[in-house]
C-alpha positions as CSV (number, residue, x, y, z in Angstrom):
1,M,0.3,12.4,-3.6
2,N,-1.2,13.4,-0.3
3,L,-2.9,10.6,1.6
4,T,-5.3,11.0,4.4
5,P,-4.6,9.0,7.6
6,H,-7.2,6.5,6.6
7,Q,-5.8,6.0,3.2
8,R,-2.2,5.7,4.6
9,T,-3.4,2.9,7.0
10,L,-4.7,0.9,4.2
11,V,-1.8,1.5,1.9
12,V,0.8,0.6,4.6
13,A,-1.0,-2.5,5.7
14,G,-1.4,-3.6,2.1
15,A,2.3,-3.0,1.4
16,L,3.3,-5.0,4.5
17,L,1.0,-7.9,3.5
18,F,2.3,-7.7,-0.1
19,L,6.0,-7.9,1.1
20,L,5.2,-10.6,3.5
21,G,3.6,-12.6,0.7
22,L,6.7,-12.1,-1.5
23,L,9.0,-13.3,1.4
24,Q,6.8,-16.3,1.8
25,G,7.0,-17.0,-2.0
26,A,10.7,-17.3,-1.7
27,F,10.4,-20.3,0.6
28,V,7.4,-22.1,-0.9
29,Q,9.5,-25.2,-1.7
30,S,10.7,-25.6,1.9
31,F,7.2,-26.0,3.3
32,L,5.8,-29.4,4.2
33,N,2.9,-28.8,1.6
34,P,4.3,-26.5,-1.1
35,R,0.9,-26.3,-2.9
36,M,-0.8,-24.9,0.2
37,A,2.2,-22.5,0.7
38,L,1.9,-21.3,-2.9
39,S,-1.8,-20.7,-2.3
40,A,-1.1,-18.7,0.8
41,H,1.6,-16.7,-1.1
42,L,-0.8,-15.8,-3.9
43,T,-3.5,-14.8,-1.5
44,A,-1.2,-12.5,0.4
45,V,0.2,-10.8,-2.7
46,Q,-3.3,-10.3,-4.2
47,S,-4.9,-9.2,-0.9
48,G,-2.0,-6.7,-0.3
49,M,-2.3,-5.2,-3.8
50,A,-6.1,-4.9,-3.3
51,M,-5.7,-3.2,0.0
52,M,-3.3,-0.7,-1.6
53,I,-5.7,0.0,-4.4
54,V,-8.6,0.5,-2.0
55,G,-6.4,2.8,0.0
56,V,-5.7,5.1,-2.9
57,L,-9.3,5.2,-4.0
58,W,-10.7,5.5,-0.4
59,T,-11.7,9.2,-0.7
60,S,-13.9,8.4,-3.8
61,A,-16.2,6.3,-1.6
62,G,-17.4,9.4,0.3
63,L,-18.4,7.5,3.5
64,R,-19.3,9.2,6.8
65,L,-16.6,9.0,9.4
66,T,-18.2,6.2,11.5
67,F,-18.8,4.0,8.4
68,S,-15.3,4.9,7.1
69,N,-13.7,3.7,10.3
70,I,-15.8,0.5,10.3
71,A,-15.1,-0.2,6.6
72,R,-11.4,0.6,6.9
73,W,-10.8,-1.8,9.8
74,A,-13.1,-4.6,8.3
75,I,-11.0,-4.5,5.1
76,T,-7.7,-4.4,7.0
77,I,-8.6,-7.3,9.4
78,G,-10.4,-9.3,6.7
79,C,-7.4,-9.2,4.3
80,L,-4.8,-9.9,7.1
81,A,-6.9,-12.8,8.3
82,F,-6.5,-14.6,4.9
83,G,-2.9,-13.6,4.3
84,P,0.1,-15.7,4.9
85,V,-0.5,-18.5,7.3
């Protein structure tokens, strides 16, 4: 599958967030508040998967270049802001 640079940015950022969430999930019990750590773990894994799916489907949106750049960075920053804390 050939990905455009915009798609690749979203897929790679999503994969990194997904892997960071999995890593955090391995240490949930060692946190001071395990329930909050579990919540952050699930949020990171789900957000990472969503970013990868959006990245694969990105060309279907058919946005102009300016809107595409704004939307891509808004999705990336928005998902990373709510990722593992």
